[in-house]
C-alpha positions as CSV (number, residue, x, y, z in Angstrom):
1,M,23.4,-29.4,4.1
2,T,21.6,-32.3,2.2
3,T,21.4,-32.6,-1.6
4,T,17.7,-31.5,-1.3
5,D,18.6,-28.4,0.8
6,T,21.3,-27.4,-1.7
7,Y,18.9,-27.8,-4.6
8,L,16.2,-25.8,-3.0
9,Q,18.7,-23.1,-1.9
10,D,19.9,-22.8,-5.5
11,L,16.4,-22.4,-6.8
12,F,14.9,-20.2,-4.2
13,G,17.7,-18.8,-2.0
14,L,18.0,-15.0,-1.8
15,D,21.3,-14.7,0.1
16,G,22.9,-11.4,-0.5
17,R,19.8,-9.8,-1.9
18,T,17.9,-6.8,-0.4
19,A,14.1,-6.9,-0.5
20,V,12.0,-3.8,0.0
21,V,8.5,-4.6,1.2
22,I,6.2,-1.5,1.0
23,G,3.2,-2.3,3.2
24,G,5.3,-4.7,5.2
25,T,3.5,-3.7,8.4
26,G,0.2,-5.3,7.2
27,V,-1.0,-8.9,7.5
28,L,0.0,-10.0,4.0
29,G,3.0,-7.7,3.9
30,G,4.2,-9.3,7.1
31,A,4.0,-12.8,5.5
32,F,6.0,-11.5,2.6
33,C,8.7,-10.2,4.9
34,D,8.9,-13.5,6.8
35,A,9.2,-15.5,3.5
36,L,11.9,-13.3,2.1
37,G,13.9,-13.2,5.3
38,G,13.6,-16.9,5.6
39,A,15.1,-17.3,2.2
40,G,18.1,-15.2,3.1
41,A,17.2,-11.7,1.9
42,H,17.8,-8.6,4.0
43,V,14.3,-7.3,4.4
44,V,13.4,-3.6,4.5
45,V,10.0,-3.3,6.1
46,V,8.4,-0.1,4.9
47,G,5.3,1.5,6.4
48,R,3.9,4.4,8.4
49,D,3.3,2.5,11.7
50,A,6.7,2.4,13.4
51,G,5.6,0.1,16.2
52,R,4.3,-2.5,13.9
53,G,7.2,-2.0,11.5
54,Q,9.8,-2.5,14.2
55,A,8.0,-5.5,15.5
56,R,7.9,-7.1,12.1
57,A,11.6,-6.5,11.5
58,E,12.4,-7.9,14.9
59,A,10.3,-11.0,14.2
60,V,12.3,-11.6,11.0
61,C,15.6,-11.3,12.9
62,Q,14.4,-13.6,15.7
63,A,13.6,-16.2,13.1
64,G,17.3,-16.1,11.9
65,G,16.9,-13.5,9.2
66,S,18.1,-9.9,8.6
67,A,15.7,-7.0,8.6
68,E,15.2,-3.3,9.3
69,F,12.3,-0.9,9.4
70,Q,12.1,2.3,7.3
71,A,9.2,4.7,8.0
72,A,7.7,6.1,4.8
73,D,4.5,7.2,3.2
74,S,4.1,5.1,0.0
75,T,2.6,8.1,-1.8
76,S,5.7,10.3,-1.2
77,R,8.4,10.2,-3.8
78,E,10.7,11.9,-1.3
79,D,10.2,9.3,1.4
80,L,10.8,6.5,-1.1
81,A,13.9,8.1,-2.5
82,A,15.2,8.5,1.1
83,I,15.1,4.7,1.5
84,V,17.2,4.3,-1.7
85,E,19.7,6.7,-0.3
86,T,19.8,5.0,3.1
87,L,20.4,1.6,1.5
88,A,23.2,3.0,-0.7
89,G,24.8,4.5,2.4
90,A,24.9,1.0,3.9
91,G,26.3,-0.5,0.7
92,R,23.0,-2.0,-0.4
93,R,20.8,-1.7,-3.4
94,P,17.2,-2.7,-3.9
95,D,17.2,-6.2,-5.6
96,I,13.6,-6.9,-4.9
97,L,10.6,-4.6,-4.5
98,I,7.1,-5.6,-3.3
99,N,4.4,-3.0,-3.7
100,G,2.0,-4.3,-1.0
101,A,0.3,-1.2,0.4
102,G,-3.4,-1.0,-0.2
103,V,-6.7,0.3,1.1
104,N,-10.3,-0.6,0.3
105,S,-13.8,0.7,0.7
106,A,-17.4,-0.8,0.4
107,T,-19.0,2.5,-0.5
108,P,-21.9,2.2,-3.1
109,F,-20.9,3.6,-6.4
110,L,-23.2,6.7,-6.4
111,E,-22.0,7.6,-2.9
112,I,-18.3,7.6,-3.7
113,E,-17.0,11.1,-3.0
114,E,-13.8,12.6,-4.4
115,E,-11.9,12.5,-1.2
116,E,-12.4,8.7,-0.9
117,W,-11.7,8.0,-4.6
118,E,-8.5,10.1,-4.5
119,R,-7.3,8.5,-1.3
120,I,-7.7,4.9,-2.6
121,V,-6.2,5.8,-6.0
122,A,-3.2,7.5,-4.3
123,I,-2.3,4.5,-2.2
124,N,-3.2,1.7,-4.5
125,L,-2.0,3.1,-7.9
126,R,0.0,6.3,-7.5
127,G,2.1,4.7,-4.8
128,V,2.8,1.7,-7.0
129,R,3.8,4.0,-9.8
130,L,6.1,6.1,-7.6
131,A,7.8,3.1,-6.1
132,C,8.4,1.5,-9.5
133,Q,9.9,4.8,-10.7
134,V,12.1,5.3,-7.7
135,F,13.3,1.8,-7.1
136,G,13.2,0.9,-10.8
137,A,15.6,3.7,-11.5
138,A,18.0,2.4,-8.8
139,M,17.9,-1.1,-10.3
140,L,18.6,0.4,-13.7
141,A,21.4,2.6,-12.5
142,D,23.9,-0.2,-11.8
143,D,22.7,-2.6,-14.5
144,A,22.3,-5.5,-12.0
145,G,18.7,-6.2,-12.7
146,G,16.0,-6.9,-10.1
147,S,12.5,-8.1,-9.4
148,I,9.4,-6.1,-8.8
149,I,6.2,-7.7,-7.5
150,N,3.0,-5.6,-7.6
151,I,0.2,-6.9,-5.4
152,A,-2.9,-6.9,-7.5
153,S,-6.3,-8.6,-6.8
154,L,-9.0,-10.8,-8.2
155,S,-11.1,-7.7,-8.5
156,G,-8.6,-6.4,-11.1
157,M,-9.6,-9.2,-13.3
158,T,-13.3,-9.6,-12.7
159,A,-16.1,-7.5,-11.3
160,L,-16.5,-8.1,-7.6
161,S,-19.4,-6.2,-6.0
162,R,-19.0,-3.3,-3.5
163,V,-15.3,-2.4,-4.2
164,F,-15.5,-0.1,-7.2
165,T,-12.5,2.2,-6.6
166,Y,-10.3,-0.7,-5.3
167,S,-11.2,-2.8,-8.4
168,A,-10.3,0.1,-10.8
169,T,-6.9,0.6,-9.2
170,K,-6.0,-3.1,-9.2
171,A,-7.0,-3.4,-12.9
172,A,-4.6,-0.5,-13.6
173,V,-1.9,-2.2,-11.5
174,L,-2.1,-5.3,-13.7
175,N,-1.8,-3.2,-16.9
176,L,1.1,-1.2,-15.5
177,T,2.8,-4.5,-14.5
178,Q,2.6,-5.8,-18.0
179,N,3.8,-2.6,-19.6
180,L,6.8,-2.4,-17.2
181,A,7.7,-6.0,-17.8
182,R,7.9,-5.3,-21.5
183,E,9.8,-2.1,-21.0
184,W,12.5,-3.4,-18.6
185,A,12.9,-7.0,-19.7
186,A,16.1,-6.3,-21.7
187,D,17.6,-4.6,-18.6
188,G,17.2,-7.7,-16.5
189,I,14.3,-6.3,-14.4
190,R,11.4,-8.7,-14.1
191,V,8.0,-7.2,-13.2
192,N,5.2,-9.5,-12.1
193,A,1.9,-9.3,-10.2
194,L,0.6,-11.5,-7.4
195,S,-3.2,-11.6,-7.0
196,P,-4.3,-13.1,-3.7
197,G,-7.8,-14.4,-3.4
198,F,-9.7,-13.9,-0.1
199,F,-7.2,-13.5,2.7
200,P,-8.8,-11.6,5.6
201,A,-6.8,-8.5,6.4
202,E,-7.4,-4.9,7.6
203,Q,-8.4,-3.6,4.2
204,N,-11.1,-6.1,3.5
205,R,-12.6,-7.1,6.9
206,K,-15.1,-4.3,6.7
207,V,-16.7,-5.8,3.6
208,L,-16.8,-9.4,4.9
209,T,-20.3,-9.5,6.2
210,P,-21.8,-12.9,7.0
211,E,-23.7,-12.8,3.7
212,R,-20.6,-11.9,1.7
213,V,-18.6,-14.6,3.4
214,A,-21.2,-17.2,2.5
215,S,-21.1,-16.0,-1.1
216,I,-17.3,-16.2,-1.2
217,M,-17.3,-19.7,0.2
218,G,-19.9,-20.8,-2.3
219,H,-17.6,-19.6,-5.1
220,T,-14.4,-21.0,-3.6
221,P,-13.8,-24.7,-4.3
222,M,-11.4,-25.1,-1.4
223,D,-14.3,-23.7,0.9
224,R,-12.0,-21.5,3.1
225,F,-10.1,-18.3,3.3
226,G,-6.4,-18.3,2.5
227,E,-3.7,-18.1,5.2
228,P,-1.1,-15.4,4.7
229,Q,1.8,-17.9,4.7
230,E,0.2,-19.7,1.8
231,L,1.5,-16.8,-0.4
232,A,5.1,-17.5,0.5
233,G,5.8,-19.9,-2.3
234,A,4.5,-17.5,-5.0
235,V,6.5,-14.6,-3.5
236,L,9.8,-16.6,-3.5
237,L,9.1,-17.8,-7.1
238,L,8.8,-14.2,-8.3
239,A,11.3,-12.6,-6.0
240,G,14.4,-13.1,-8.0
241,S,15.4,-16.6,-7.4
242,R,16.6,-18.9,-10.2
243,A,13.3,-20.7,-10.1
244,G,11.4,-17.7,-11.5
245,G,14.1,-16.3,-13.8
246,F,12.1,-16.5,-16.9
247,L,8.9,-15.1,-15.4
248,T,8.0,-11.5,-16.3
249,G,4.7,-9.9,-17.1
250,A,2.9,-12.7,-15.3
251,N,0.0,-12.5,-12.8
252,I,0.2,-15.3,-10.3
253,V,-3.3,-16.0,-8.8
254,V,-3.5,-17.7,-5.4
255,D,-7.2,-18.0,-4.7
256,G,-8.3,-21.5,-3.7
257,G,-9.9,-21.9,-7.1
258,F,-12.1,-18.8,-7.0
259,M,-11.3,-17.7,-10.6
260,A,-11.8,-21.3,-11.9
261,T,-15.4,-21.4,-10.8
262,T,-18.3,-20.2,-13.0
263,I,-21.5,-21.7,-11.7
Protein backbone atom coordinates (compact mmCIF):
# COMPACT_ATOMS: atom_id res chain seq x y z
CA MET A 1 0.00 0.00 0.00
CA THR A 2 1.39 3.40 -1.00
CA THR A 3 1.59 6.43 1.25
CA THR A 4 -1.35 7.91 -0.62
CA ASP A 5 -3.41 4.74 -0.15
CA THR A 6 -2.64 4.69 3.57
CA TYR A 7 -3.59 8.33 3.94
CA LEU A 8 -6.92 7.91 2.11
CA GLN A 9 -7.70 4.73 4.03
CA ASP A 10 -7.07 6.53 7.29
CA LEU A 11 -9.40 9.36 6.28
CA PHE A 12 -12.20 7.47 4.55
CA GLY A 13 -11.78 3.80 5.38
CA LEU A 14 -14.69 2.01 7.06
CA ASP A 15 -13.10 -1.35 7.88
CA GLY A 16 -14.92 -3.09 10.71
CA ARG A 17 -17.99 -0.85 10.47
CA THR A 18 -21.52 -1.99 9.70
CA ALA A 19 -23.63 0.26 7.48
CA VAL A 20 -27.40 -0.11 7.23
CA VAL A 21 -28.81 1.36 4.02
CA ILE A 22 -32.59 1.67 4.09
CA GLY A 23 -33.75 2.01 0.50
CA GLY A 24 -30.61 0.25 -0.68
CA THR A 25 -32.59 -1.44 -3.46
CA GLY A 26 -33.08 1.86 -5.31
CA VAL A 27 -30.82 3.63 -7.81
CA LEU A 28 -29.27 6.09 -5.37
CA GLY A 29 -29.41 3.63 -2.47
CA GLY A 30 -27.51 1.14 -4.58
CA ALA A 31 -24.78 3.70 -5.19
CA PHE A 32 -24.56 4.29 -1.43
CA CYS A 33 -24.16 0.54 -0.87
CA ASP A 34 -21.40 0.32 -3.46
CA ALA A 35 -19.50 3.24 -1.92
CA LEU A 36 -19.73 1.96 1.63
CA GLY A 37 -18.78 -1.58 0.62
CA GLY A 38 -15.85 -0.27 -1.38
CA ALA A 39 -14.61 1.62 1.68
CA GLY A 40 -14.61 -1.55 3.78
CA ALA A 41 -17.94 -1.47 5.60
CA HIS A 42 -20.20 -4.50 5.92
CA VAL A 43 -23.33 -3.29 4.10
CA VAL A 44 -26.85 -4.26 5.12
CA VAL A 45 -29.10 -3.61 2.14
CA VAL A 46 -32.63 -2.95 3.42
CA GLY A 47 -35.76 -2.90 1.27
CA ARG A 48 -38.94 -4.71 0.33
CA ASP A 49 -37.84 -6.11 -3.04
CA ALA A 50 -35.91 -9.28 -2.25
CA GLY A 51 -34.74 -9.83 -5.82
CA ARG A 52 -33.23 -6.37 -6.15
CA GLY A 53 -31.90 -6.44 -2.61
CA GLN A 54 -30.11 -9.74 -3.05
CA ALA A 55 -28.72 -8.56 -6.38
CA ARG A 56 -27.32 -5.40 -4.80
CA ALA A 57 -25.73 -7.33 -1.93
CA GLU A 58 -24.18 -9.77 -4.40
CA ALA A 59 -22.83 -6.87 -6.49
CA VAL A 60 -21.11 -5.41 -3.43
CA CYS A 61 -19.58 -8.79 -2.62
CA GLN A 62 -18.46 -9.38 -6.20
CA ALA A 63 -16.64 -6.03 -6.07
CA GLY A 64 -14.67 -7.30 -3.08
CA GLY A 65 -16.89 -5.98 -0.30
CA SER A 66 -19.12 -7.57 2.32
CA ALA A 67 -22.92 -7.29 2.25
CA GLU A 68 -26.22 -8.93 3.07
CA PHE A 69 -29.88 -8.23 2.33
CA GLN A 70 -32.53 -7.77 5.01
CA ALA A 71 -36.16 -7.50 3.93
CA ALA A 72 -38.07 -4.80 5.80
CA ASP A 73 -40.81 -2.22 5.47
CA SER A 74 -39.21 1.09 6.43
CA THR A 75 -42.46 2.21 8.08
CA SER A 76 -42.54 -0.79 10.43
CA ARG A 77 -40.83 -0.43 13.79
CA GLU A 78 -40.97 -4.19 14.23
CA ASP A 79 -39.18 -4.83 10.92
CA LEU A 80 -36.43 -2.34 11.77
CA ALA A 81 -36.00 -3.69 15.29
CA ALA A 82 -35.65 -7.20 13.84
CA ILE A 83 -32.65 -6.02 11.82
CA VAL A 84 -30.96 -4.73 14.98
CA GLU A 85 -31.57 -8.10 16.63
CA THR A 86 -30.21 -10.00 13.63
CA LEU A 87 -27.06 -7.87 13.61
CA ALA A 88 -26.57 -8.37 17.33
CA GLY A 89 -26.87 -12.12 16.87
CA ALA A 90 -24.06 -11.93 14.34
CA GLY A 91 -21.88 -9.88 16.68
CA ARG A 92 -22.52 -6.63 14.79
CA ARG A 93 -23.96 -3.25 15.70
CA PRO A 94 -25.19 -0.45 13.40
CA ASP A 95 -22.32 2.03 13.07
CA ILE A 96 -23.78 3.84 10.08
CA LEU A 97 -27.40 4.38 9.08
CA ILE A 98 -28.58 5.84 5.78
CA ASN A 99 -32.27 6.70 5.50
CA GLY A 100 -32.70 6.57 1.76
CA ALA A 101 -36.22 5.26 1.16
CA GLY A 102 -38.48 7.77 -0.56
CA VAL A 103 -41.49 8.24 -2.84
CA ASN A 104 -42.78 11.19 -4.83
CA SER A 105 -45.89 12.36 -6.64
CA ALA A 106 -46.70 15.11 -9.18
CA THR A 107 -50.31 15.57 -8.08
CA PRO A 108 -51.60 19.20 -8.25
CA PHE A 109 -52.15 20.57 -4.74
CA LEU A 110 -55.96 20.73 -4.82
CA GLU A 111 -56.09 17.14 -6.06
CA ILE A 112 -53.96 15.57 -3.32
CA GLU A 113 -56.07 13.02 -1.47
CA GLU A 114 -55.52 11.77 2.06
CA GLU A 115 -54.33 8.33 1.00
CA GLU A 116 -51.57 9.78 -1.20
CA TRP A 117 -50.53 12.35 1.41
CA GLU A 118 -50.36 9.76 4.18
CA ARG A 119 -48.43 7.27 2.03
CA ILE A 120 -45.71 9.78 1.14
CA VAL A 121 -45.49 11.13 4.68
CA ALA A 122 -45.25 7.58 6.06
CA ILE A 123 -42.31 6.58 3.86
CA ASN A 124 -40.44 9.90 3.63
CA LEU A 125 -40.85 11.13 7.21
CA ARG A 126 -42.33 8.53 9.54
CA GLY A 127 -39.87 5.95 8.24
CA VAL A 128 -36.94 8.27 8.93
CA ARG A 129 -38.20 8.96 12.42
CA LEU A 130 -38.66 5.27 13.19
CA ALA A 131 -35.23 4.31 11.86
CA CYS A 132 -33.54 7.09 13.81
CA GLN A 133 -35.29 5.89 16.96
CA VAL A 134 -34.59 2.18 16.46
CA PHE A 135 -31.00 2.38 15.20
CA GLY A 136 -30.21 5.48 17.25
CA ALA A 137 -31.17 3.58 20.41
CA ALA A 138 -28.82 0.75 19.40
CA MET A 139 -26.00 3.23 18.85
CA LEU A 140 -26.64 4.85 22.23
CA ALA A 141 -26.86 1.51 24.06
CA ASP A 142 -23.19 0.62 23.81
CA ASP A 143 -21.83 4.17 23.91
CA ALA A 144 -19.78 3.60 20.73
CA GLY A 145 -21.25 6.45 18.70
CA GLY A 146 -22.31 6.31 15.08
CA SER A 147 -23.29 8.24 11.99
CA ILE A 148 -26.78 8.80 10.62
CA ILE A 149 -27.28 10.19 7.13
CA ASN A 150 -30.79 11.30 6.20
CA ILE A 151 -31.41 11.74 2.50
CA ALA A 152 -33.16 15.06 2.01
CA SER A 153 -33.73 17.08 -1.17
CA LEU A 154 -33.40 20.48 -2.79
CA SER A 155 -37.18 20.67 -2.48
CA GLY A 156 -36.79 20.72 1.30
CA MET A 157 -34.91 24.01 1.01
CA THR A 158 -36.75 25.81 -1.77
CA ALA A 159 -40.11 25.57 -3.47
CA LEU A 160 -39.99 23.24 -6.47
CA SER A 161 -43.21 22.96 -8.43
CA ARG A 162 -45.42 19.86 -8.58
CA VAL A 163 -44.03 17.98 -5.56
CA PHE A 164 -45.98 19.43 -2.64
CA THR A 165 -46.12 16.45 -0.29
CA TYR A 166 -42.58 15.34 -1.07
CA SER A 167 -41.25 18.85 -0.43
CA ALA A 168 -43.04 19.11 2.92
CA THR A 169 -41.58 15.80 4.10
CA LYS A 170 -38.04 16.69 3.03
CA ALA A 171 -38.21 20.04 4.82
CA ALA A 172 -39.22 18.13 7.94
CA VAL A 173 -36.34 15.68 7.48
CA LEU A 174 -33.87 18.56 7.39
CA ASN A 175 -35.30 19.99 10.63
CA LEU A 176 -35.29 16.57 12.30
CA THR A 177 -31.67 16.10 11.25
CA GLN A 178 -30.59 19.32 12.92
CA ASN A 179 -32.50 18.56 16.09
CA LEU A 180 -31.04 15.07 16.40
CA ALA A 181 -27.54 16.36 15.68
CA ARG A 182 -27.86 18.68 18.67
CA GLU A 183 -29.47 16.01 20.84
CA TRP A 184 -26.91 13.26 20.26
CA ALA A 185 -23.66 15.15 19.65
CA ALA A 186 -22.39 14.54 23.19
CA ASP A 187 -23.02 10.81 22.71
CA GLY A 188 -20.74 10.63 19.68
CA ILE A 189 -23.57 10.19 17.18
CA ARG A 190 -23.32 12.48 14.19
CA VAL A 191 -26.53 13.20 12.27
CA ASN A 192 -26.30 14.85 8.85
CA ALA A 193 -28.37 15.24 5.71
CA LEU A 194 -27.45 14.73 2.09
CA SER A 195 -29.50 16.63 -0.49
CA PRO A 196 -28.99 15.37 -4.04
CA GLY A 197 -29.92 17.58 -6.95
CA PHE A 198 -31.53 16.00 -9.99
CA PHE A 199 -30.48 12.36 -10.22
CA PRO A 200 -33.06 10.48 -12.32
CA ALA A 201 -34.45 7.59 -10.27
CA GLU A 202 -37.73 5.72 -9.90
CA GLN A 203 -39.39 8.29 -7.65
CA ASN A 204 -38.80 11.31 -9.90
CA ARG A 205 -38.92 9.99 -13.47
CA LYS A 206 -42.69 10.47 -13.57
CA VAL A 207 -42.31 14.25 -13.16
CA LEU A 208 -39.43 14.62 -15.65
CA THR A 209 -41.42 15.75 -18.67
CA PRO A 210 -39.46 17.27 -21.59
CA GLU A 211 -40.56 20.73 -20.47
CA ARG A 212 -39.44 20.13 -16.90
CA VAL A 213 -36.11 18.71 -18.03
CA ALA A 214 -35.49 21.86 -20.09
CA SER A 215 -36.32 23.99 -17.06
CA ILE A 216 -33.98 22.00 -14.82
CA MET A 217 -31.11 22.19 -17.28
CA GLY A 218 -31.62 25.94 -17.65
CA HIS A 219 -31.22 26.27 -13.89
CA THR A 220 -28.27 23.88 -13.52
CA PRO A 221 -24.89 25.47 -14.38
CA MET A 222 -23.34 22.06 -15.11
CA ASP A 223 -26.15 21.49 -17.66
CA ARG A 224 -26.71 17.80 -16.93
CA PHE A 225 -28.23 15.36 -14.48
CA GLY A 226 -26.10 13.85 -11.73
CA GLU A 227 -24.79 10.30 -11.89
CA PRO A 228 -25.47 8.13 -8.80
CA GLN A 229 -21.77 7.42 -8.20
CA GLU A 230 -21.16 11.16 -7.90
CA LEU A 231 -22.77 10.98 -4.45
CA ALA A 232 -20.15 8.51 -3.20
CA GLY A 233 -17.69 11.12 -1.95
CA ALA A 234 -20.30 12.93 0.13
CA VAL A 235 -21.55 9.65 1.60
CA LEU A 236 -18.05 8.56 2.64
CA LEU A 237 -17.35 11.98 4.13
CA LEU A 238 -20.44 11.74 6.31
CA ALA A 239 -20.42 8.01 7.01
CA GLY A 240 -18.17 7.93 10.03
CA SER A 241 -14.70 8.25 8.62
CA ARG A 242 -12.11 10.46 10.27
CA ALA A 243 -12.45 12.95 7.43
CA GLY A 244 -15.95 13.94 8.57
CA GLY A 245 -15.52 13.51 12.30
CA PHE A 246 -16.49 17.11 13.13
CA LEU A 247 -19.48 17.23 10.78
CA THR A 248 -22.89 17.09 12.41
CA GLY A 249 -26.11 18.95 11.74
CA ALA A 250 -24.90 19.67 8.22
CA ASN A 251 -26.74 19.38 4.93
CA ILE A 252 -24.41 18.47 2.08
CA VAL A 253 -25.84 19.60 -1.26
CA VAL A 254 -24.72 17.82 -4.45
CA ASP A 255 -26.62 19.52 -7.25
CA GLY A 256 -24.41 20.69 -10.11
CA GLY A 257 -24.86 24.29 -8.97
CA PHE A 258 -28.68 24.35 -8.97
CA MET A 259 -29.02 26.09 -5.59
CA ALA A 260 -26.34 28.63 -6.52
CA THR A 261 -28.37 29.91 -9.47
CA THR A 262 -30.94 32.70 -9.17
CA ILE A 263 -31.53 34.12 -12.66
